[in-house]
C-alpha angles and dihedrals in degrees: 000000000000114000115250114275118243112259109283113237138141102292124230118212090253093052092044090053091049093053091045092051090055091056092044091051092053092045091052092051092059100031099106093049098044091050094044095047098033085236125163110250096246094164092055090048089052089054091047087055094046096047092050092240092128084067095045093120096036111109117251092244088066093048097264132126094257091226126171133235087258089058090052089052091049094051094044091052093049093048091046090061088066107027125001092198092058091046092052093046089053095045093049091048089052090051089057092046091052090053091054094045093051104033112021118103121251095261094051092045090052091051100043111027097063089051091053091047091051091055094246097112125062111178129215127195120233107193105121119095135180110268097017104055113204096335103144104196100063134055133190100188112074131211115239126207117229124214090260091054096254120137115245116218124201107161136156119195122183094206126032113163108225090349096139089060100037123119093203140011139215105212130192116215138156111271118257111277091002115156096199128060086223092069093092127171130195116222131187117219127180116220090244089060093057144058104230116201121184121208133186129003135279113231107146131162093246139355084055096156092055087081093205098182130167116264138187114208121195130171142079136270135192116270093247090068092079107112109222121341123329111267093010100102090123090073090052090052094054096041102038120353101056097038094047093044096049094044094045096043093046091049090051092050091045090052091050093051093043091049090051092051091047092053091048092051092048089051093049093047094045128086094271094049095046090052099048110021125075100228089188093059109126091210092053093046092048092052092047088050093051093048091051091046092054092048093048090048092054091045092052093047091047092052092046092049092047091054090048092051091048094050109026112108092211122028093186097070114109098247092055093044090049091052093049092050091045089055093053095045094044095046092048093051102037098044090053091047091050090058091044088055089053093049089054091046095054101034129206103331101051100013102050114018122092096228097060116116088227090070089206091146090058094045091049093053093047096047093049086073094059097083090048096048094097094347121265087217090059091049092050089055090051091046092053090058092044091050090058089057092057106052091160089061093225110194125214 
């Protein structure tokens, strides 16, 4: 049985921080085990359910907290300071919730959003596909329409973050009778509507607790569980999926880098650091400075991009898309480099070994995944094309 969810109400920043701290405390208690065993952080998910944070973006009228995108960024950053896997799991769930809030039909919203708000529905994203990686705008597997009008799902995905523990899925598939792989639809499916088969193992370098295993999903869902219009997933990507992903991921990475720097500084200022480290070393001070500079740069870009997403009338225009992609690329690169600076600053004992209280080794492994999580190379190719569409170089 899931513990009762805290009373849903509009959340002040103090209350939001209190709920987030409860999740972070639980995540920290199990961090060593979940990383060592590549185990999904079930205890942290239970606390996300109980605190109501799974329903952070669900409107109050559906029983949720009625939180904003800025609140999602705040929580993701705070969780990233403790466990990047938990932060990414939360941020990706929020991405799925935002898609339902903004694009699901009234019947689907009425069915699903109260369940999310009550902590009974953790969502996983099924967008990867063999042969295309994480490319969002094409699909090989096609939806079929049964005689009773239901949509038939038969979908294999090589990577589904938290999928083995999800209560529901948002799945991309080619629209029924579509002639082009670009005619992609997004479909919601509850776990009870599917047969979920797991294959393979999950033994990555970092992000081990994200438990991003391969899944095959088969089953059928009512036609009203299409999110948005058939074949129009592209509009969901520009309005919800890409902005929420890049903001949430970048916040998680920022939190991880900031948490690493904070632990380093506490070590250096503590009794052990004062006794062994030369706090006047120009090399040490320079590397600390560079790490802080990188973190502040990502933070400033994250806040600027968040304001742009909140205020821009059209998120699909090139200058906004370029900014969103720049945030993701910059955060992925600079947060990793900040931790690399810290590794160099502290050396072998506290920069490289697993048993250091700085946990730099863990942060380094996790952040190495950031550039691969929807490849920076792919985004640079897209940005080159977008740049050609904005010869005036209009800045957001």
